[in-house]
N, C-alpha and C positions, 0 to 999 in steps of 0.2 A: 171682763178681761182688760188688763191695763193697756193704755195707749202704746203703740209701738215706739220703741226707742231706737233710733238709727245711730249706729256706732261704726265708724270706720276703723281700720287697723291703726292708722296714725292717731286717731282720737283715743283709742284704748291705750296706746303707748304713752300719749301725752297725759292721760288721767293717772297712769301709773307713776309717771315722773313728778307731775305737779298738778294737783286738783285745781288750783287757782288759774293756772294757764289754760287748763281745759275749760273752765267756766267762762273765761274771757273769750276764748276762740269759738266754742261750740254752743254755748248757751246765750251769750250776749252778742255773738256774731262779730266780734272785733278782730279784724285781721291785721297782723303786724307785717311790715314790709319784709320781703324775702332778703336773706343775707347773701353775701357774696358767694359763700360755699354752696348755698342752695341753687343759685343761678348756674354755677359751674356743674353741679351734679345733674341738674335738669337738662342742661345743654348736652352733656355727655350722654345721658340716657336717650335723648331723642336721636342722636347719631347712632348709638348702639342699636336702638329699636329698628331704625330704617335698614341698617346693615343686616340684621337677622331676619327681618321680614323679607328682604330681597332673597335671602338664602332659602326661606320657606317657599317663596313663589317661583324662583328660578333655579335653585340648587347651588347658587354661587353668591359670594359676598360682593359688596359694592367695590368699585375701584378705590384705591388709596385716596385720590384727590377728592372723591365724593364724601369720604369720612370727614375730612377737614372742613369742607364746605358746609356740610350739614351741622357740624358742631358750632362753627362760627355763626351761621345764620340763626341757629336756635338761641344761642347766648345773646346775640344782638337783639333779636325780637323780644326775649324775656326781659332784658335790661331796659329796653325802651318802653315797656308796658307801664312802668311806674317807678316809684322810689325804690332804691336798693339800700339796705342797711349795711353800713361799712364800719368796721372796728377802727380804732384810732390809727393803726399803722396804714390801713388802706385809705382812710380818709385823708391822711397827709399826702397821699399820691395824687388825690384829686379824682373826680368822677371819670374823666376821659382815660387816664392811665389805669385806673382800677378796672374799667370796662375792657381795655385792651389786654390786661393781665388775665382777666376772666376768660376771654376768647382764647388766648394762647393756652391756658391751662386745660380748658375743655377739649381743645384740639389734641393736646398731648394725651389726655386720658382716653379719649375716643380712639386714638391711634393705637395706644397700648392694648386696648380691648380687641380692636380689629386684627392686630398682628398676632397676639398671644392667646386670647381666649376664644374669639369667634370661630377660628378654623376648627376647633375641637368640639364646638357645641352643635348639637343636632336639634334645632328648635321645632316644636310642634305648635306652640302658641307664643305670641309676644304681646305684652300688655293685656293679659287676659283678665277681664273684669268678672268678679263673682259676687254673689249675694246669698247669705244664709240666714234662715230664721232659727234661732237657738231655742230648742225645745224646752218647755217649762218656764220660759222667760218672755218678756215683750221685746227682747233685744233682736234687732235685725243687723247683722254684721256684714260689712262689705269691704272690698279691697281690690287691688289690681296686682297680679303677679307679673313681674318683669319678664321672665323667660321660663317656659316649661319645656322639658324634653320628654313628653309623654309620661310614662310611669317611671322613667329613669331618674329625673331630678326636677326640682324647681330652683331657680337661680335669681339672685337679687344683685344688681349692679350698684356698686358704691364708688365714691371718689373720696380721697383723703390725702392730706399732706404728710401723714405718717402711717406706718404699717399698723394694721389692727392687731389686737391681742389674739393669741392662738385659740382661745376658747370662745371667741365672739360668736361663731356660728352655733355653738352649743347653747348659748344663753340668749339667742335672738328670738324674742316673742313673735316678731313679725313672720319669721320662717315657720314657726309652729302653727300660726294661724293659716298661712298659705297651705301648709301640708294638710291640715284638717279640711280646708275647703276642697282641695283636690280629692281627698278621700271620700268626701260626701258627694261630690259632683261626678267623679269618674269611677267611683266604686273601689278604688285602691289608692293607698297613700303612696307618695313617691319614695323610691328607694333611698334617696338622700336629698338633703337641702344644702344649698351652696351660696356663698358670698363671693362675688368676683370684685375684688378691690383694685381699682386703678389708682395707684399711689403716685402723686406728683411731687416726689422728692427731686433732688438735684439730678439723680439718675432715675428717671421714671421706671416703674415696674408694676407687674401684676402679682397680686397676692390672692390666692384662692383658698378658701376655708370650706371644709365639708363636714357635715354632721348628719345624724339621722333622728327620726322622731318615732316614739313608741306610744302605746296607749296611755302610759302614765303622764307623758308630756301633754296629751290632749286633755286629760283630766285636770292637770294643773292649769291649763289655759281656761277651761270652763269655770274653774273656781274663781279665776280672776274676772271673768265676764260676769259671774253672779255678784261678785263684790262691786264691780262697776255699776251694775243695775241698782244695787242698794244705795251707793253713793249718789247716783244721779236722781233717784226717786226721792231721797231724803235731803238732797242739797248739801250733803256733807263732803266738802272738798278740802282735803288736806294739802297744805302747801308743801313745796319741796323742802328737803332737809336744809338747814342753815349752811352746811358745808358742801352742798351739791355744786359741782363746778359750773353747771348750766344755770344756776340761780344767780345771775349777775347782769349788770347793764349790758355787758358785751354779748351775751348769748341769749338773753330773753327780751323779746320785743315788747313785753308787758311790764317791764321793770318799773318804769316811771309811774305807772298807775296802780301797782300792786301794794296792798296794805301790809304785806309780809316782807317786803324788800328791806334789806338792812344796808346801811351805809356806815360801817364802823370806821373809826379813825385810830390808827396806831399811835402809841405814845412811847417815848423813851423812858 
């Protein structure tokens, strides 16, 4: 039997986007510094998680001031743990100003969730870790579900500076993987899968997208997992398309070391 191949949901997504990025991160173990947006998202997540855990344990959400405190403390801790990658606009602000902006943004996002999403959510699990052995393959797939409402739904919290496209929940491979995990562990798939977007525009807002998953969606996921197995075992890692928006120095922490990175120059 082949040696077990451990694959996280984020790793599967990364392999789908860019094989070279996957190779750097998961085979060579090279970690790139987190970006500003990741710090904001993680800080928001921590505050949301504590809010919903309190609802599970006590039946009530946390006080408003605790939401802001938890988001601020999480961003501050994550920022101070090491280098944070800043794009050109944020770099011009300087580290201290960019950090303060990250704190303020996470507080805004966490508050939006607390006020608009959390009161309607009936959580049964928060940050639920799962692990599945994929039959017929050496793949061991794992991940963490942000929020589960029993058999009713699974929810993933996101932050963004712009509203998501209407079909994003339909096309989200992460949600498909979570739904499959719940079906295998609990014996029944969730009725729906949801994205809760905390959008930090000038007027902050909550955008919620819902979708559902069927057997055909799980079959599609398994086909991708089998393709991932073949790529990993053969070492055949396709780079991102040349026109992919994320294949750039701004969005990829491996750009400077990637043999496929292009630096074209426009001419008149």
